[in-house]
Every structure is written in C-alpha cells, then in structure tokens.
mmJSON file of the N, C-alpha and C atoms, coordinates in Angstrom:
{"data_MODEL":{"atom_site":{
"group_PDB":["ATOM","ATOM","ATOM","ATOM","ATOM","ATOM","ATOM","ATOM","ATOM","ATOM","ATOM","ATOM","ATOM","ATOM","ATOM","ATOM","ATOM","ATOM","ATOM","ATOM","ATOM","ATOM","ATOM","ATOM","ATOM","ATOM","ATOM","ATOM","ATOM","ATOM","ATOM","ATOM","ATOM","ATOM","ATOM","ATOM","ATOM","ATOM","ATOM","ATOM","ATOM","ATOM","ATOM","ATOM","ATOM","ATOM","ATOM","ATOM","ATOM","ATOM","ATOM","ATOM","ATOM","ATOM","ATOM","ATOM","ATOM","ATOM","ATOM","ATOM","ATOM","ATOM","ATOM","ATOM","ATOM","ATOM","ATOM","ATOM","ATOM","ATOM","ATOM","ATOM","ATOM","ATOM","ATOM","ATOM","ATOM","ATOM","ATOM","ATOM","ATOM","ATOM","ATOM","ATOM","ATOM","ATOM","ATOM","ATOM","ATOM","ATOM","ATOM","ATOM","ATOM","ATOM","ATOM","ATOM","ATOM","ATOM","ATOM","ATOM","ATOM","ATOM","ATOM","ATOM","ATOM","ATOM","ATOM","ATOM","ATOM","ATOM","ATOM","ATOM","ATOM","ATOM","ATOM","ATOM","ATOM","ATOM","ATOM","ATOM","ATOM","ATOM","ATOM","ATOM","ATOM","ATOM","ATOM","ATOM","ATOM","ATOM","ATOM","ATOM","ATOM","ATOM","ATOM","ATOM","ATOM","ATOM","ATOM","ATOM","ATOM","ATOM","ATOM","ATOM","ATOM","ATOM","ATOM","ATOM","ATOM","ATOM","ATOM","ATOM","ATOM","ATOM","ATOM","ATOM","ATOM","ATOM","ATOM","ATOM","ATOM","ATOM","ATOM","ATOM","ATOM","ATOM","ATOM","ATOM","ATOM","ATOM","ATOM","ATOM","ATOM","ATOM","ATOM","ATOM","ATOM","ATOM","ATOM","ATOM","ATOM","ATOM","ATOM","ATOM","ATOM","ATOM","ATOM","ATOM","ATOM","ATOM","ATOM","ATOM","ATOM","ATOM","ATOM","ATOM","ATOM","ATOM","ATOM","ATOM","ATOM","ATOM","ATOM","ATOM","ATOM","ATOM","ATOM","ATOM","ATOM","ATOM","ATOM","ATOM","ATOM","ATOM","ATOM","ATOM","ATOM","ATOM","ATOM","ATOM","ATOM","ATOM","ATOM","ATOM","ATOM","ATOM","ATOM","ATOM","ATOM","ATOM","ATOM","ATOM","ATOM","ATOM"],
"id":[1,2,3,4,5,6,7,8,9,10,11,12,13,14,15,16,17,18,19,20,21,22,23,24,25,26,27,28,29,30,31,32,33,34,35,36,37,38,39,40,41,42,43,44,45,46,47,48,49,50,51,52,53,54,55,56,57,58,59,60,61,62,63,64,65,66,67,68,69,70,71,72,73,74,75,76,77,78,79,80,81,82,83,84,85,86,87,88,89,90,91,92,93,94,95,96,97,98,99,100,101,102,103,104,105,106,107,108,109,110,111,112,113,114,115,116,117,118,119,120,121,122,123,124,125,126,127,128,129,130,131,132,133,134,135,136,137,138,139,140,141,142,143,144,145,146,147,148,149,150,151,152,153,154,155,156,157,158,159,160,161,162,163,164,165,166,167,168,169,170,171,172,173,174,175,176,177,178,179,180,181,182,183,184,185,186,187,188,189,190,191,192,193,194,195,196,197,198,199,200,201,202,203,204,205,206,207,208,209,210,211,212,213,214,215,216,217,218,219,220,221,222,223,224,225,226,227,228,229,230,231,232,233,234],
"type_symbol":["N","C","C","N","C","C","N","C","C","N","C","C","N","C","C","N","C","C","N","C","C","N","C","C","N","C","C","N","C","C","N","C","C","N","C","C","N","C","C","N","C","C","N","C","C","N","C","C","N","C","C","N","C","C","N","C","C","N","C","C","N","C","C","N","C","C","N","C","C","N","C","C","N","C","C","N","C","C","N","C","C","N","C","C","N","C","C","N","C","C","N","C","C","N","C","C","N","C","C","N","C","C","N","C","C","N","C","C","N","C","C","N","C","C","N","C","C","N","C","C","N","C","C","N","C","C","N","C","C","N","C","C","N","C","C","N","C","C","N","C","C","N","C","C","N","C","C","N","C","C","N","C","C","N","C","C","N","C","C","N","C","C","N","C","C","N","C","C","N","C","C","N","C","C","N","C","C","N","C","C","N","C","C","N","C","C","N","C","C","N","C","C","N","C","C","N","C","C","N","C","C","N","C","C","N","C","C","N","C","C","N","C","C","N","C","C","N","C","C","N","C","C","N","C","C","N","C","C","N","C","C","N","C","C"],
"label_atom_id":["N","CA","C","N","CA","C","N","CA","C","N","CA","C","N","CA","C","N","CA","C","N","CA","C","N","CA","C","N","CA","C","N","CA","C","N","CA","C","N","CA","C","N","CA","C","N","CA","C","N","CA","C","N","CA","C","N","CA","C","N","CA","C","N","CA","C","N","CA","C","N","CA","C","N","CA","C","N","CA","C","N","CA","C","N","CA","C","N","CA","C","N","CA","C","N","CA","C","N","CA","C","N","CA","C","N","CA","C","N","CA","C","N","CA","C","N","CA","C","N","CA","C","N","CA","C","N","CA","C","N","CA","C","N","CA","C","N","CA","C","N","CA","C","N","CA","C","N","CA","C","N","CA","C","N","CA","C","N","CA","C","N","CA","C","N","CA","C","N","CA","C","N","CA","C","N","CA","C","N","CA","C","N","CA","C","N","CA","C","N","CA","C","N","CA","C","N","CA","C","N","CA","C","N","CA","C","N","CA","C","N","CA","C","N","CA","C","N","CA","C","N","CA","C","N","CA","C","N","CA","C","N","CA","C","N","CA","C","N","CA","C","N","CA","C","N","CA","C","N","CA","C","N","CA","C","N","CA","C","N","CA","C","N","CA","C","N","CA","C","N","CA","C"],
"label_alt_id":[null,null,null,null,null,null,null,null,null,null,null,null,null,null,null,null,null,null,null,null,null,null,null,null,null,null,null,null,null,null,null,null,null,null,null,null,null,null,null,null,null,null,null,null,null,null,null,null,null,null,null,null,null,null,null,null,null,null,null,null,null,null,null,null,null,null,null,null,null,null,null,null,null,null,null,null,null,null,null,null,null,null,null,null,null,null,null,null,null,null,null,null,null,null,null,null,null,null,null,null,null,null,null,null,null,null,null,null,null,null,null,null,null,null,null,null,null,null,null,null,null,null,null,null,null,null,null,null,null,null,null,null,null,null,null,null,null,null,null,null,null,null,null,null,null,null,null,null,null,null,null,null,null,null,null,null,null,null,null,null,null,null,null,null,null,null,null,null,null,null,null,null,null,null,null,null,null,null,null,null,null,null,null,null,null,null,null,null,null,null,null,null,null,null,null,null,null,null,null,null,null,null,null,null,null,null,null,null,null,null,null,null,null,null,null,null,null,null,null,null,null,null,null,null,null,null,null,null,null,null,null,null,null,null],
"label_comp_id":["MET","MET","MET","THR","THR","THR","HIS","HIS","HIS","VAL","VAL","VAL","ALA","ALA","ALA","VAL","VAL","VAL","GLU","GLU","GLU","PHE","PHE","PHE","ASP","ASP","ASP","ARG","ARG","ARG","SER","SER","SER","ALA","ALA","ALA","TRP","TRP","TRP","GLN","GLN","GLN","GLN","GLN","GLN","ASP","ASP","ASP","LEU","LEU","LEU","ASN","ASN","ASN","THR","THR","THR","ILE","ILE","ILE","ILE","ILE","ILE","PRO","PRO","PRO","LEU","LEU","LEU","ASP","ASP","ASP","ARG","ARG","ARG","LEU","LEU","LEU","GLU","GLU","GLU","GLU","GLU","GLU","MET","MET","MET","ALA","ALA","ALA","ALA","ALA","ALA","ASP","ASP","ASP","GLY","GLY","GLY","GLU","GLU","GLU","ILE","ILE","ILE","ALA","ALA","ALA","SER","SER","SER","VAL","VAL","VAL","ALA","ALA","ALA","ASP","ASP","ASP","GLU","GLU","GLU","HIS","HIS","HIS","TYR","TYR","TYR","SER","SER","SER","PHE","PHE","PHE","MET","MET","MET","GLY","GLY","GLY","ALA","ALA","ALA","ALA","ALA","ALA","ASP","ASP","ASP","PRO","PRO","PRO","VAL","VAL","VAL","THR","THR","THR","MET","MET","MET","GLU","GLU","GLU","LYS","LYS","LYS","SER","SER","SER","ALA","ALA","ALA","ARG","ARG","ARG","ALA","ALA","ALA","VAL","VAL","VAL","ALA","ALA","ALA","ALA","ALA","ALA","LYS","LYS","LYS","MET","MET","MET","LYS","LYS","LYS","GLN","GLN","GLN","GLU","GLU","GLU","GLY","GLY","GLY","VAL","VAL","VAL","ASN","ASN","ASN","THR","THR","THR","VAL","VAL","VAL","PHE","PHE","PHE","LEU","LEU","LEU","ILE","ILE","ILE","PRO","PRO","PRO","ILE","ILE","ILE"],
"label_asym_id":["A","A","A","A","A","A","A","A","A","A","A","A","A","A","A","A","A","A","A","A","A","A","A","A","A","A","A","A","A","A","A","A","A","A","A","A","A","A","A","A","A","A","A","A","A","A","A","A","A","A","A","A","A","A","A","A","A","A","A","A","A","A","A","A","A","A","A","A","A","A","A","A","A","A","A","A","A","A","A","A","A","A","A","A","A","A","A","A","A","A","A","A","A","A","A","A","A","A","A","A","A","A","A","A","A","A","A","A","A","A","A","A","A","A","A","A","A","A","A","A","A","A","A","A","A","A","A","A","A","A","A","A","A","A","A","A","A","A","A","A","A","A","A","A","A","A","A","A","A","A","A","A","A","A","A","A","A","A","A","A","A","A","A","A","A","A","A","A","A","A","A","A","A","A","A","A","A","A","A","A","A","A","A","A","A","A","A","A","A","A","A","A","A","A","A","A","A","A","A","A","A","A","A","A","A","A","A","A","A","A","A","A","A","A","A","A","A","A","A","A","A","A","A","A","A","A","A","A","A","A","A","A","A","A"],
"label_entity_id":["1","1","1","1","1","1","1","1","1","1","1","1","1","1","1","1","1","1","1","1","1","1","1","1","1","1","1","1","1","1","1","1","1","1","1","1","1","1","1","1","1","1","1","1","1","1","1","1","1","1","1","1","1","1","1","1","1","1","1","1","1","1","1","1","1","1","1","1","1","1","1","1","1","1","1","1","1","1","1","1","1","1","1","1","1","1","1","1","1","1","1","1","1","1","1","1","1","1","1","1","1","1","1","1","1","1","1","1","1","1","1","1","1","1","1","1","1","1","1","1","1","1","1","1","1","1","1","1","1","1","1","1","1","1","1","1","1","1","1","1","1","1","1","1","1","1","1","1","1","1","1","1","1","1","1","1","1","1","1","1","1","1","1","1","1","1","1","1","1","1","1","1","1","1","1","1","1","1","1","1","1","1","1","1","1","1","1","1","1","1","1","1","1","1","1","1","1","1","1","1","1","1","1","1","1","1","1","1","1","1","1","1","1","1","1","1","1","1","1","1","1","1","1","1","1","1","1","1","1","1","1","1","1","1"],
"label_seq_id":[1,1,1,2,2,2,3,3,3,4,4,4,5,5,5,6,6,6,7,7,7,8,8,8,9,9,9,10,10,10,11,11,11,12,12,12,13,13,13,14,14,14,15,15,15,16,16,16,17,17,17,18,18,18,19,19,19,20,20,20,21,21,21,22,22,22,23,23,23,24,24,24,25,25,25,26,26,26,27,27,27,28,28,28,29,29,29,30,30,30,31,31,31,32,32,32,33,33,33,34,34,34,35,35,35,36,36,36,37,37,37,38,38,38,39,39,39,40,40,40,41,41,41,42,42,42,43,43,43,44,44,44,45,45,45,46,46,46,47,47,47,48,48,48,49,49,49,50,50,50,51,51,51,52,52,52,53,53,53,54,54,54,55,55,55,56,56,56,57,57,57,58,58,58,59,59,59,60,60,60,61,61,61,62,62,62,63,63,63,64,64,64,65,65,65,66,66,66,67,67,67,68,68,68,69,69,69,70,70,70,71,71,71,72,72,72,73,73,73,74,74,74,75,75,75,76,76,76,77,77,77,78,78,78],
"pdbx_PDB_ins_code":[null,null,null,null,null,null,null,null,null,null,null,null,null,null,null,null,null,null,null,null,null,null,null,null,null,null,null,null,null,null,null,null,null,null,null,null,null,null,null,null,null,null,null,null,null,null,null,null,null,null,null,null,null,null,null,null,null,null,null,null,null,null,null,null,null,null,null,null,null,null,null,null,null,null,null,null,null,null,null,null,null,null,null,null,null,null,null,null,null,null,null,null,null,null,null,null,null,null,null,null,null,null,null,null,null,null,null,null,null,null,null,null,null,null,null,null,null,null,null,null,null,null,null,null,null,null,null,null,null,null,null,null,null,null,null,null,null,null,null,null,null,null,null,null,null,null,null,null,null,null,null,null,null,null,null,null,null,null,null,null,null,null,null,null,null,null,null,null,null,null,null,null,null,null,null,null,null,null,null,null,null,null,null,null,null,null,null,null,null,null,null,null,null,null,null,null,null,null,null,null,null,null,null,null,null,null,null,null,null,null,null,null,null,null,null,null,null,null,null,null,null,null,null,null,null,null,null,null,null,null,null,null,null,null],
"Cartn_x":[55.436,56.863,57.302,58.446,58.971,60.444,60.963,62.387,62.736,63.831,64.136,64.778,65.435,66.112,65.086,65.12,64.137,64.319,65.552,65.8,65.468,65.084,64.77,63.443,63.442,62.228,61.328,60.201,59.264,58.152,58.1,56.942,56.66,57.679,57.436,56.827,57.442,56.905,55.638,55.371,54.095,52.955,53.249,52.246,52.155,53.31,53.329,54.499,54.205,55.246,56.055,55.473,56.171,57.398,57.546,58.736,59.984,59.834,61.008,60.99,59.834,59.738,58.544,58.804,57.752,56.848,56.168,55.334,54.197,53.559,52.47,52.985,54.148,54.72,55.089,55.649,56.004,54.758,53.69,52.433,51.872,51.978,51.539,52.361,53.676,54.542,54.177,53.847,53.435,52.109,51.177,49.873,50.01,50.988,51.228,52.103,52.562,53.398,54.857,55.261,56.655,57.576,57.052,57.762,56.799,57.347,56.494,55.572,56.13,55.328,56.116,55.445,56.058,55.965,57.055,57.087,56.098,55.614,54.701,55.427,56.692,57.489,58.499,58.752,59.73,60.585,61.866,62.804,63.556,63.951,64.729,65.737,66.912,67.954,68.397,68.65,69.168,70.666,71.127,72.525,73.52,73.111,74.037,74.165,73.693,73.747,75.168,75.438,76.721,76.946,78.099,78.342,78.224,78.657,78.566,77.102,76.326,74.896,74.201,74.561,73.964,74.217,75.44,75.747,74.923,74.805,74.017,72.553,72.004,70.612,70.434,71.377,71.284,71.344,72.201,72.285,70.974,70.367,69.097,67.988,67.935,66.924,67.174,68.433,68.76,68.341,68.579,68.177,66.658,65.94,64.475,63.965,64.552,64.12,64.42,65.565,65.905,64.897,64.538,63.556,62.195,61.86,60.589,60.619,61.783,61.888,62.133,62.534,62.845,64.103,64.054,65.235,65.789,65.147,65.628,65.296,66.217,65.954,66.3,65.673,66.017,66.658,67.849,68.517,68.328,67.528,67.126,67.635,68.594,69.065,68.003,67.857,66.869,67.586],
"Cartn_y":[20.788,20.711,20.131,20.59,20.112,19.755,19.089,18.775,18.82,19.505,19.735,18.544,17.646,16.516,15.484,15.165,14.229,12.819,12.453,11.104,10.944,12.022,11.973,11.255,10.237,9.464,10.258,10.711,11.537,10.719,9.431,8.627,8.658,8.568,8.523,9.819,10.951,12.194,12.652,12.168,12.497,11.768,10.612,9.876,10.396,10.792,11.259,12.216,13.501,14.521,14.325,13.686,13.458,12.561,11.885,11.062,11.913,13.179,14.045,15.242,15.733,16.815,16.497,16.062,15.509,16.564,17.345,18.43,17.932,16.838,16.315,15.915,15.258,14.858,16.086,17.112,18.337,19.034,19.067,19.667,18.894,17.563,16.746,17.068,17.221,17.554,18.916,19.861,21.187,21.092,20.324,20.161,19.495,18.599,17.902,18.704,19.881,20.718,20.291,19.373,18.921,19.964,20.739,21.877,23.059,24.258,25.449,25.603,25.507,25.711,25.269,25.298,24.984,26.246,26.616,27.826,27.727,28.882,28.937,28.696,29.071,28.955,27.824,27.105,26.016,26.198,25.882,26.162,24.907,24.868,23.751,24.28,23.683,24.051,22.809,22.967,21.869,21.737,20.546,20.33,20.615,20.564,20.77,22.242,23.147,24.577,25.116,26.198,26.889,27.341,27.01,27.367,28.862,29.711,31.157,31.587,31.11,31.413,30.815,29.585,28.899,29.679,30.151,30.884,32.164,32.872,34.112,33.818,32.792,32.423,31.924,31.112,30.572,31.687,32.664,33.795,34.586,34.763,35.492,34.73,33.42,32.608,32.61,32.487,32.506,33.828,34.932,36.242,36.325,35.803,35.821,34.963,33.783,32.914,33.558,34.189,34.867,35.973,36.722,37.796,37.238,36.039,35.401,34.727,34.717,34.126,32.628,32.067,30.637,30.39,29.393,29.12,27.708,26.896,25.544,25.2,24.533,24.089,22.612,21.956,20.591,20.644,20.091,19.973,18.535,18.363,17.028,16.777,15.856,15.557,14.78,15.11,14.428,13.82],
"Cartn_z":[17.302,17.29,15.961,15.484,14.214,14.355,13.347,13.265,11.792,11.442,10.033,9.331,10.039,9.4,8.927,7.632,7.08,7.629,8.02,8.523,10.015,10.684,12.113,12.33,13.184,13.476,14.421,13.918,14.683,15.351,15.082,15.482,16.982,17.817,19.267,19.774,19.453,20.003,19.312,18.112,17.491,18.197,18.776,19.544,20.971,21.541,22.93,23.121,23.148,23.298,24.576,25.573,26.839,26.696,25.553,25.355,25.186,24.817,24.685,25.62,25.972,26.956,27.853,29.066,29.93,30.571,29.746,30.27,31.153,30.764,31.598,32.976,33.021,34.315,35.14,34.496,35.216,35.751,34.951,35.411,36.604,36.561,37.696,38.94,38.771,39.904,40.482,39.617,40.091,40.839,40.307,40.964,42.333,42.462,43.734,44.693,44.252,45.102,45.168,44.304,44.289,43.673,42.733,42.149,42.16,42.072,42.169,40.962,39.761,38.556,37.336,36.197,34.915,34.066,33.433,32.611,31.452,31.02,29.878,28.558,28.494,27.267,27.411,26.308,26.285,25.039,25.133,24.054,23.651,22.395,21.883,20.87,20.868,19.912,19.158,17.872,17.074,17.327,17.62,17.967,16.864,15.617,14.512,14.108,14.943,14.619,14.754,14.06,14.153,15.597,16.202,17.607,17.906,17.005,17.239,17.277,16.326,16.294,17.51,17.854,19.002,20.286,20.487,21.712,21.802,20.702,20.684,21.036,20.422,20.689,22.119,22.592,23.95,24.987,24.771,25.701,25.712,24.544,24.464,25.194,24.997,25.678,27.183,27.601,29.031,29.666,28.978,29.504,29.638,28.64,28.692,29.848,30.028,31.126,32.475,32.59,33.845,34.135,33.101,33.236,33.665,33.2,33.541,34.912,35.567,36.894,36.912,35.78,35.725,36.557,37.438,38.259,38.09,37.272,36.994,35.55,34.876,33.502,33.372,32.421,32.063,30.692,30.571,29.28,28.821,27.774,27.347,25.932,25.761,24.404,23.635,22.386,21.549,20.363],
"occupancy":[1.0,1.0,1.0,1.0,1.0,1.0,1.0,1.0,1.0,1.0,1.0,1.0,1.0,1.0,1.0,1.0,1.0,1.0,1.0,1.0,1.0,1.0,1.0,1.0,1.0,1.0,1.0,1.0,1.0,1.0,1.0,1.0,1.0,1.0,1.0,1.0,1.0,1.0,1.0,1.0,1.0,1.0,1.0,1.0,1.0,1.0,1.0,1.0,1.0,1.0,1.0,1.0,1.0,1.0,1.0,1.0,1.0,1.0,1.0,1.0,1.0,1.0,1.0,1.0,1.0,1.0,1.0,1.0,1.0,1.0,1.0,1.0,1.0,1.0,1.0,1.0,1.0,1.0,1.0,1.0,1.0,1.0,1.0,1.0,1.0,1.0,1.0,1.0,1.0,1.0,1.0,1.0,1.0,1.0,1.0,1.0,1.0,1.0,1.0,1.0,1.0,1.0,1.0,1.0,1.0,1.0,1.0,1.0,1.0,1.0,1.0,1.0,1.0,1.0,1.0,1.0,1.0,1.0,1.0,1.0,1.0,1.0,1.0,1.0,1.0,1.0,1.0,1.0,1.0,1.0,1.0,1.0,1.0,1.0,1.0,1.0,1.0,1.0,1.0,1.0,1.0,1.0,1.0,1.0,1.0,1.0,1.0,1.0,1.0,1.0,1.0,1.0,1.0,1.0,1.0,1.0,1.0,1.0,1.0,1.0,1.0,1.0,1.0,1.0,1.0,1.0,1.0,1.0,1.0,1.0,1.0,1.0,1.0,1.0,1.0,1.0,1.0,1.0,1.0,1.0,1.0,1.0,1.0,1.0,1.0,1.0,1.0,1.0,1.0,1.0,1.0,1.0,1.0,1.0,1.0,1.0,1.0,1.0,1.0,1.0,1.0,1.0,1.0,1.0,1.0,1.0,1.0,1.0,1.0,1.0,1.0,1.0,1.0,1.0,1.0,1.0,1.0,1.0,1.0,1.0,1.0,1.0,1.0,1.0,1.0,1.0,1.0,1.0,1.0,1.0,1.0,1.0,1.0,1.0],
"B_iso_or_equiv":[0.0,0.0,0.0,0.0,0.0,0.0,0.0,0.0,0.0,0.0,0.0,0.0,0.0,0.0,0.0,0.0,0.0,0.0,0.0,0.0,0.0,0.0,0.0,0.0,0.0,0.0,0.0,0.0,0.0,0.0,0.0,0.0,0.0,0.0,0.0,0.0,0.0,0.0,0.0,0.0,0.0,0.0,0.0,0.0,0.0,0.0,0.0,0.0,0.0,0.0,0.0,0.0,0.0,0.0,0.0,0.0,0.0,0.0,0.0,0.0,0.0,0.0,0.0,0.0,0.0,0.0,0.0,0.0,0.0,0.0,0.0,0.0,0.0,0.0,0.0,0.0,0.0,0.0,0.0,0.0,0.0,0.0,0.0,0.0,0.0,0.0,0.0,0.0,0.0,0.0,0.0,0.0,0.0,0.0,0.0,0.0,0.0,0.0,0.0,0.0,0.0,0.0,0.0,0.0,0.0,0.0,0.0,0.0,0.0,0.0,0.0,0.0,0.0,0.0,0.0,0.0,0.0,0.0,0.0,0.0,0.0,0.0,0.0,0.0,0.0,0.0,0.0,0.0,0.0,0.0,0.0,0.0,0.0,0.0,0.0,0.0,0.0,0.0,0.0,0.0,0.0,0.0,0.0,0.0,0.0,0.0,0.0,0.0,0.0,0.0,0.0,0.0,0.0,0.0,0.0,0.0,0.0,0.0,0.0,0.0,0.0,0.0,0.0,0.0,0.0,0.0,0.0,0.0,0.0,0.0,0.0,0.0,0.0,0.0,0.0,0.0,0.0,0.0,0.0,0.0,0.0,0.0,0.0,0.0,0.0,0.0,0.0,0.0,0.0,0.0,0.0,0.0,0.0,0.0,0.0,0.0,0.0,0.0,0.0,0.0,0.0,0.0,0.0,0.0,0.0,0.0,0.0,0.0,0.0,0.0,0.0,0.0,0.0,0.0,0.0,0.0,0.0,0.0,0.0,0.0,0.0,0.0,0.0,0.0,0.0,0.0,0.0,0.0,0.0,0.0,0.0,0.0,0.0,0.0],
"pdbx_formal_charge":[null,null,null,null,null,null,null,null,null,null,null,null,null,null,null,null,null,null,null,null,null,null,null,null,null,null,null,null,null,null,null,null,null,null,null,null,null,null,null,null,null,null,null,null,null,null,null,null,null,null,null,null,null,null,null,null,null,null,null,null,null,null,null,null,null,null,null,null,null,null,null,null,null,null,null,null,null,null,null,null,null,null,null,null,null,null,null,null,null,null,null,null,null,null,null,null,null,null,null,null,null,null,null,null,null,null,null,null,null,null,null,null,null,null,null,null,null,null,null,null,null,null,null,null,null,null,null,null,null,null,null,null,null,null,null,null,null,null,null,null,null,null,null,null,null,null,null,null,null,null,null,null,null,null,null,null,null,null,null,null,null,null,null,null,null,null,null,null,null,null,null,null,null,null,null,null,null,null,null,null,null,null,null,null,null,null,null,null,null,null,null,null,null,null,null,null,null,null,null,null,null,null,null,null,null,null,null,null,null,null,null,null,null,null,null,null,null,null,null,null,null,null,null,null,null,null,null,null,null,null,null,null,null,null],
"auth_seq_id":[1,1,1,2,2,2,3,3,3,4,4,4,5,5,5,6,6,6,7,7,7,8,8,8,9,9,9,10,10,10,11,11,11,12,12,12,13,13,13,14,14,14,15,15,15,16,16,16,17,17,17,18,18,18,19,19,19,20,20,20,21,21,21,22,22,22,23,23,23,24,24,24,25,25,25,26,26,26,27,27,27,28,28,28,29,29,29,30,30,30,31,31,31,32,32,32,33,33,33,34,34,34,35,35,35,36,36,36,37,37,37,38,38,38,39,39,39,40,40,40,41,41,41,42,42,42,43,43,43,44,44,44,45,45,45,46,46,46,47,47,47,48,48,48,49,49,49,50,50,50,51,51,51,52,52,52,53,53,53,54,54,54,55,55,55,56,56,56,57,57,57,58,58,58,59,59,59,60,60,60,61,61,61,62,62,62,63,63,63,64,64,64,65,65,65,66,66,66,67,67,67,68,68,68,69,69,69,70,70,70,71,71,71,72,72,72,73,73,73,74,74,74,75,75,75,76,76,76,77,77,77,78,78,78],
"auth_comp_id":["MET","MET","MET","THR","THR","THR","HIS","HIS","HIS","VAL","VAL","VAL","ALA","ALA","ALA","VAL","VAL","VAL","GLU","GLU","GLU","PHE","PHE","PHE","ASP","ASP","ASP","ARG","ARG","ARG","SER","SER","SER","ALA","ALA","ALA","TRP","TRP","TRP","GLN","GLN","GLN","GLN","GLN","GLN","ASP","ASP","ASP","LEU","LEU","LEU","ASN","ASN","ASN","THR","THR","THR","ILE","ILE","ILE","ILE","ILE","ILE","PRO","PRO","PRO","LEU","LEU","LEU","ASP","ASP","ASP","ARG","ARG","ARG","LEU","LEU","LEU","GLU","GLU","GLU","GLU","GLU","GLU","MET","MET","MET","ALA","ALA","ALA","ALA","ALA","ALA","ASP","ASP","ASP","GLY","GLY","GLY","GLU","GLU","GLU","ILE","ILE","ILE","ALA","ALA","ALA","SER","SER","SER","VAL","VAL","VAL","ALA","ALA","ALA","ASP","ASP","ASP","GLU","GLU","GLU","HIS","HIS","HIS","TYR","TYR","TYR","SER","SER","SER","PHE","PHE","PHE","MET","MET","MET","GLY","GLY","GLY","ALA","ALA","ALA","ALA","ALA","ALA","ASP","ASP","ASP","PRO","PRO","PRO","VAL","VAL","VAL","THR","THR","THR","MET","MET","MET","GLU","GLU","GLU","LYS","LYS","LYS","SER","SER","SER","ALA","ALA","ALA","ARG","ARG","ARG","ALA","ALA","ALA","VAL","VAL","VAL","ALA","ALA","ALA","ALA","ALA","ALA","LYS","LYS","LYS","MET","MET","MET","LYS","LYS","LYS","GLN","GLN","GLN","GLU","GLU","GLU","GLY","GLY","GLY","VAL","VAL","VAL","ASN","ASN","ASN","THR","THR","THR","VAL","VAL","VAL","PHE","PHE","PHE","LEU","LEU","LEU","ILE","ILE","ILE","PRO","PRO","PRO","ILE","ILE","ILE"],
"auth_asym_id":["A","A","A","A","A","A","A","A","A","A","A","A","A","A","A","A","A","A","A","A","A","A","A","A","A","A","A","A","A","A","A","A","A","A","A","A","A","A","A","A","A","A","A","A","A","A","A","A","A","A","A","A","A","A","A","A","A","A","A","A","A","A","A","A","A","A","A","A","A","A","A","A","A","A","A","A","A","A","A","A","A","A","A","A","A","A","A","A","A","A","A","A","A","A","A","A","A","A","A","A","A","A","A","A","A","A","A","A","A","A","A","A","A","A","A","A","A","A","A","A","A","A","A","A","A","A","A","A","A","A","A","A","A","A","A","A","A","A","A","A","A","A","A","A","A","A","A","A","A","A","A","A","A","A","A","A","A","A","A","A","A","A","A","A","A","A","A","A","A","A","A","A","A","A","A","A","A","A","A","A","A","A","A","A","A","A","A","A","A","A","A","A","A","A","A","A","A","A","A","A","A","A","A","A","A","A","A","A","A","A","A","A","A","A","A","A","A","A","A","A","A","A","A","A","A","A","A","A","A","A","A","A","A","A"],
"auth_atom_id":["N","CA","C","N","CA","C","N","CA","C","N","CA","C","N","CA","C","N","CA","C","N","CA","C","N","CA","C","N","CA","C","N","CA","C","N","CA","C","N","CA","C","N","CA","C","N","CA","C","N","CA","C","N","CA","C","N","CA","C","N","CA","C","N","CA","C","N","CA","C","N","CA","C","N","CA","C","N","CA","C","N","CA","C","N","CA","C","N","CA","C","N","CA","C","N","CA","C","N","CA","C","N","CA","C","N","CA","C","N","CA","C","N","CA","C","N","CA","C","N","CA","C","N","CA","C","N","CA","C","N","CA","C","N","CA","C","N","CA","C","N","CA","C","N","CA","C","N","CA","C","N","CA","C","N","CA","C","N","CA","C","N","CA","C","N","CA","C","N","CA","C","N","CA","C","N","CA","C","N","CA","C","N","CA","C","N","CA","C","N","CA","C","N","CA","C","N","CA","C","N","CA","C","N","CA","C","N","CA","C","N","CA","C","N","CA","C","N","CA","C","N","CA","C","N","CA","C","N","CA","C","N","CA","C","N","CA","C","N","CA","C","N","CA","C","N","CA","C","N","CA","C","N","CA","C","N","CA","C","N","CA","C","N","CA","C","N","CA","C","N","CA","C"],
"pdbx_PDB_model_num":[1,1,1,1,1,1,1,1,1,1,1,1,1,1,1,1,1,1,1,1,1,1,1,1,1,1,1,1,1,1,1,1,1,1,1,1,1,1,1,1,1,1,1,1,1,1,1,1,1,1,1,1,1,1,1,1,1,1,1,1,1,1,1,1,1,1,1,1,1,1,1,1,1,1,1,1,1,1,1,1,1,1,1,1,1,1,1,1,1,1,1,1,1,1,1,1,1,1,1,1,1,1,1,1,1,1,1,1,1,1,1,1,1,1,1,1,1,1,1,1,1,1,1,1,1,1,1,1,1,1,1,1,1,1,1,1,1,1,1,1,1,1,1,1,1,1,1,1,1,1,1,1,1,1,1,1,1,1,1,1,1,1,1,1,1,1,1,1,1,1,1,1,1,1,1,1,1,1,1,1,1,1,1,1,1,1,1,1,1,1,1,1,1,1,1,1,1,1,1,1,1,1,1,1,1,1,1,1,1,1,1,1,1,1,1,1,1,1,1,1,1,1,1,1,1,1,1,1,1,1,1,1,1,1]
}}}
C-alpha cells in the first residue's frame, strides 16, 4: 500500500496494516462464521481527489463489487 502525500505518517500501517484496514480481524470473523467471507479485492480512494473523477471511479468500483457479489462494505477514513 502507498500514499502519495510526503507528510503522511506511514509508520503505523507499515508496522501493522490492520491499523487502517483490519483484514486479519475480518479473516478471523469469517473463519469463526461471524461473516460469510472477505472479498479478494480491496479499494481505497484519496480524499483530496477531484469530485467528478472520484464519482466516476467510485461508480466503477461499486459496479465491480456488485458484480463480485459484495453485499457489505466498510468505509474507513485514513
């Protein structure tokens, strides 16, 4: 995972990606039967993006997730 802003503090997620996207916890929940599964693909958008471009990209990602059968998403601010 990367982040383009040079002033962004990467130290926490470089040590443990679960601090920003809790994939290990989600996998544990799936293994315990608390959730059905965890998607193979994960997406992130930079908040400072142009709204028109962001909407186009978000719609494309939403369509792809719908096609893949994703029925729940986590929106996690970073």
